C-alpha positions, 0 to 999 in steps of 0.5 A: 717832263716831255721825252725830248726835254729829257733827251736835251737835258741829259749829260755824261759825267766823267769827273766824279765829286769826292763827296760820298752820297747818302744811303737814301740817294744810293737806294733811289739810284738803285731803284731807278736802275731796276726800272730800266728796260732789259732784254726780254724783261730779264732782271739779272742785276748784281750791284756791289757798293764800294765806299772805301776810296783805296778799294775803288782805286784798286778795282779801277786799276784792275779793270784798266789793266785787264781792258784792251783798247781796240 
């Protein structure tokens, strides 16, 4: 696929489906993230997978509460 085709086809998703993703799909997503370029080739990633809907709501509420709008 050509680079300009990839750029033209990209999109931002703000509404997520309530359907959980499989472990295999999650592994593919994380593998792709590890191939993303980083500053000075540093790979200081830490991922936490949260699947419990109530825990996700708690986390997003905490982030929203601690985020200030500019």
